[in-house]
C-alpha positions in Angstrom: 24.2 118.1 88.5 27.0 115.3 87.3 29.3 118.5 86.7 29.1 119.4 90.6 30.7 115.9 91.4 33.2 115.5 88.9 34.8 118.9 90.2 35.4 117.6 93.3 36.3 114.2 92.8 39.1 115.9 90.1 40.6 117.9 93.0 40.7 115.2 95.3 42.6 113.1 93.1 45.0 116.1 92.2 45.4 116.7 96.0 46.5 112.9 96.6 48.9 113.2 93.4 50.3 116.1 95.0 50.6 114.3 98.3 52.5 111.4 97.0 54.6 113.4 94.8 55.5 115.5 98.0 56.2 112.4 100.4 58.4 110.7 97.8 60.6 113.8 97.2 60.4 114.4 100.9 61.8 110.7 101.6 64.7 111.4 98.7 65.8 114.4 100.6 66.2 112.1 103.8 68.7 109.8 102.2 72.1 110.2 100.5 74.0 107.9 98.3 77.8 106.9 99.0 80.6 105.6 97.2 82.0 102.5 98.7 85.4 101.1 98.1 84.8 97.2 97.4 87.0 94.3 98.9 88.3 94.1 95.1 89.3 97.7 94.7 91.0 97.8 98.4 92.9 94.2 97.3 93.9 95.6 94.3 95.2 98.8 96.0 97.4 96.2 98.1 98.6 94.9 95.1 99.7 98.0 93.5 101.1 99.1 96.5 103.3 96.0 96.8 104.4 96.7 93.3 105.6 100.1 93.9 107.4 99.1 97.0 109.2 95.8 95.5 110.3 98.1 92.7 111.5 100.9 95.1 113.0 97.9 97.5 111.0 98.5 100.5 109.2 96.3 103.0 105.9 97.6 103.9 102.4 97.0 105.5 99.7 98.7 104.1 96.2 99.4 105.8 92.8 100.2 103.2 89.9 101.6 105.4 86.2 102.3 104.0 84.7 105.9 104.2 83.6 104.6 107.9 86.7 103.5 109.2 86.2 99.7 108.7 89.3 97.8 108.1 88.8 96.3 104.3 92.1 94.9 103.6 95.6 94.8 105.2 98.8 93.3 104.2 102.1 93.2 105.5 104.8 92.2 103.4 107.5 89.5 104.2 110.0 91.1 106.6 107.7 94.2 107.6 108.6 95.1 111.2 106.0 93.6 113.9 104.3 96.9 114.5 103.6 98.1 110.8 100.3 96.5 110.3 99.3 98.7 113.6 101.2 101.9 112.1 99.4 101.7 108.9 96.1 101.3 110.1 96.8 104.3 113.0 98.0 106.3 109.5 94.9 105.1 107.4 92.5 106.4 110.4 93.9 109.6 110.9 93.8 110.6 107.2 90.5 109.5 107.1 89.3 111.3 109.8 91.2 114.6 109.2 90.3 114.3 104.9 93.9 114.9 104.1 97.3 113.3 103.6 98.9 112.8 107.3 102.1 114.8 105.9 99.7 117.8 105.7 98.7 116.9 109.5 102.2 116.0 110.7 102.9 119.7 109.1 99.8 121.6 111.3 101.0 119.5 114.1 104.9 120.5 114.1 104.0 124.0 113.9 101.7 124.3 116.2 98.9 125.5 114.2 96.4 123.1 115.3 97.0 120.4 117.8 94.0 118.4 118.3 95.3 115.7 116.1 97.4 114.6 119.0 94.8 114.9 121.6 92.6 113.2 119.7 95.0 109.9 119.8 95.5 110.6 116.2 98.6 109.5 114.6 99.8 112.2 112.0 103.0 110.4 110.9 103.6 110.8 106.9 102.3 107.8 105.0 98.6 107.9 104.2 95.7 109.4 102.0 92.4 109.9 101.7 90.8 107.8 99.0 89.1 110.6 96.9 86.8 109.6 94.0 84.8 112.9 92.3 85.6 114.9 95.5 83.8 112.1 98.0 86.0 110.4 100.3 85.6 106.6 99.9 88.1 105.5 102.1 92.1 106.1 103.0 95.3 104.0 102.8 97.9 103.7 105.4 101.2 102.6 104.6 104.0 101.8 107.3 106.8 103.8 105.8 107.6 107.6 105.3 107.4 107.4 101.9 104.0 105.7 102.2 102.2 108.4 100.4 104.3 107.7 97.7 102.9 104.2 97.5 99.6 104.9 98.3 99.5 107.4 95.8 100.8 104.7 93.2 98.1 102.5 94.3 95.4 105.1 94.0 96.5 106.2 90.5 96.2 102.0 89.2 93.2 101.4 90.7 91.1 104.6 90.3 92.5 106.5 87.4 92.6 104.3 84.9 
């Protein structure tokens, strides 16, 4: 008789462990990990872009957004135009939404291939890049100048490709 009680008890324990493991696997499937640019990373990008601009005798403003479009850092160099920060922010938002450089968006809009960025109140002007780490967009950097993508790329290279 003891054997007959042990088999069902063993089965109950096995089912309980299987159910718990299944619940944990199911819970893990409901979550994903997201890389996020830190305040220090955003500040380092702004510093690197500023150094690039000074080396190239330019006066710029820049804005760095996280993956959700929240502004993490912005900076206007001494003497930057009054609308520079707004321009940098709009460019960064556009690069983040479309997950591509704004110069590419500009070409697409100008060719008539896709006018959605203009209808969606984006700013498809050259000067912003998405920040990609391991194939994942973690944010975007917009710069007020037409050469802003060069400045943003210099910042990305300086901070993330060491």
